[in-house]
N, C-alpha and C positions, 0 to 999 in steps of 0.2 A: 503492499499500499504505500503511496505516495501522501507526504504529509506538508502541506505549506504553511510555514510559519511565519508571523508578521501581525499585521492588522489592515483590515480593510479599506482605510483611509489613505493608506501610502500607495502613490501612484505606481512605485515600482512592484510593490505586492501584486497590485491589480492587473499589471503587465504580465506577470507570470500567470496569474489566475484566468486571464483571458484566454491564454495559449491552452493551458489545461482544459479549459470549457471548450474551446474551438476544436481540440483533439477529441473530446468525448471520453478523458481519462478520469477514473474514480480517483478521488483524492479527499484528504480530510483536511480541515484546518485549525491551527492551534494559534491560539492568541501569545504573541511575543512582542514587547514593546521595544522600541528603538533603545540602543545603547544600554542594554541589559548586562550585567555583569555576572549574571549566573553562569558557573562553569559549564552546566549543560548546554546552555546557549553558545558560549565562548567555544565549545568543541565543535561546533557547526559553523559558527559565524565568528572568527577570530576577532574582529572588530565590534561585535555586538550588533552589526547591521542586519536589517531586514529588507526583502525577505530572505529566508534560506529554505532550501526544501530538503526534506529526508526521504531518503529512498532506500529501497533494500540494499542498497551497495554501501551506502553512507549519505553522509550529508554536501550538499551543494550551497554555496554562497555566491552572490552578485547575479543580479538579474539576467544580464546577457547571457551569461554562461550557463544558467538553468534554462533559459528558452533554447539554447543552441544544443544543450543536451536532449531536451525533450523531443526537438526536432530529429536528431540522430537516433535517438533510442524509440521513438514512437513516429515513424516516417509518414503514417498515414493517418489523417488527410495532411498532405504536406503544405507547409505554410512558408516554404522558400521554393523557387523554380529548381528543375532538376540542372539546368545548365550551371557550371560551377561559377562562371562571371557574374551571370543574372543572379544567383543566390549570394553571391559578395556584395552586389549592388543593394540588395534588399537588407543586408546586414549593415552596409555602409549607413544606410537612410536611418536605420535604428540606431545606431551609434552617433549619429549627428544629432538626432532628436535628443538623446540622453545627455550627450557631453556638451554640446554647443548651444542648445536652446535652453533646456530644462535646468541643467547645473548652473548656467549664467543667472538664470532669472531666479535661481533657488535662494540668491542673496537678498532678493526683496522679501522673501517669505515671513520673515520676521514681523515686519510691518503690515504687510497685506493680509496675513492670515493669523497672526497670534498675538496682536496688542502690542507689540513692540516698535521700534523705530529704527529707521536705516538712515544713515547719514546722507548728505548731500553729495560727498566724494564718492560713495559706493554707488548711489544712484545714477551719478554720470558716467562712471565706469560701465555699470551694468547695461545703461542705454546705449553708449558706444558699440558694446560689444554686440549686442542683440541686433543693432541696426545692420551690423557686418553679417553676423551668423545667420540672420534672417534671410538676407539675400543670397547667403549660401545654400541654406535650405530651398530656397525656391528654385536654385539651379538644378537641385536633384530631384526634388519631389515632382510626382506627375499627376497626382489627383485625377486618375483617368479610369473608374473613379476613386481609387484606393490609391494611399499614399506613394506606393512603388508601381501603381500600373493597373491592370484589369481584376487582379486577384487580391483577396484578403492575404496579407504574408506577416511576417514576424513584425515587419516595420511598422505595421498597423498597430501593433500590439504596444509599442512604444507610443506612437504618435496619438492615439486615441486617449490615452490617459494623462498624456503631458501637455499637449498642445492647449488645452483649456486652463491649465494653470499658468503657463507662461502669459497666455492673453490677459487672464484676471489679474494676474500680480502686477503687469506692466499697467493695466488701467487703474488700479487701486493706487499704486504708489507713484508712478511717472505720469500719470494724467491722462494716459492713451494706450488703447488695446494696441501695441505694436504689430502684431501678427496682422490684424485687420488693416491697420494702417498702411501696411505694406503691400495690401491686396491679397492675403491668405484668407481664402474662404474657410476657414476652420471650424464655423458654426455649421455649415453646409455638411462639410466633411464628417464633423461628429454626429450630426444627425442621420447620416448614412449608415456609419459603423453602429451607431446607437440602435438601429434597428435589428440588429442581429440578437438572437435568443442569449447568445454569452455575454454581449455586453450590456444587455438589460438586466441579467443576473449581477454584474459587477458592479453597476450603478445602484441598483436595488440594495445590495448588500451595503455598498460605501454610506448611501443613504442613512440606513438603519444604523450603522456604527456612529454616524456623525451626529443622529438623534440621541442616541444612547450615551455618548459623550457630553453633549450639551446638558440633558437631562441631570447627569451625575455632577456636572459643574454647579448646575442651578442648585442642586440639593445641597452641596457644601455650602451655598450662601457666597 
């Protein structure tokens, strides 16, 4: 049995969960909070990061490593093309979204989502980087209608869970949705992917977890 460990609010957790659901694999979910110092967690994810996946062979951490392993271990239905170069292009897009869009925008999250503040120098740096990186993303992305072409692929598992966060964080902190301002129709794309049963499950579980977290915080006063 596969066990996905983490929590349903994490976009990287949901990236892996989306792939598991798309492949129709049976799996369990185990709640693990980020930066856990529990030795059982560190044995699976040495930095206490989530998600990680428990498999019959052992544990795997890092979301892209996990989804690449799932694709290799459970090749049907295929979420990358059979041609090696085209498969690499799919992974290139996934990596670009994760590292050059989401990871950059993540510096805005303390203010956008967690009640903190982000200084003006950080905001300026993020704006400058994202302006360049979004342009690079547009050179790679096809949206035909999926991000890598005609078929749903591993690249969509990254894009579906992360593009809305990039858009919302930039709107809340920088005053504009930088993806939309650059001409990226991320809302239409997210609606397209959101019609898939796997995406509907991921979104429903995420919203339920957010509601539970909000209720818990309100109860604490």
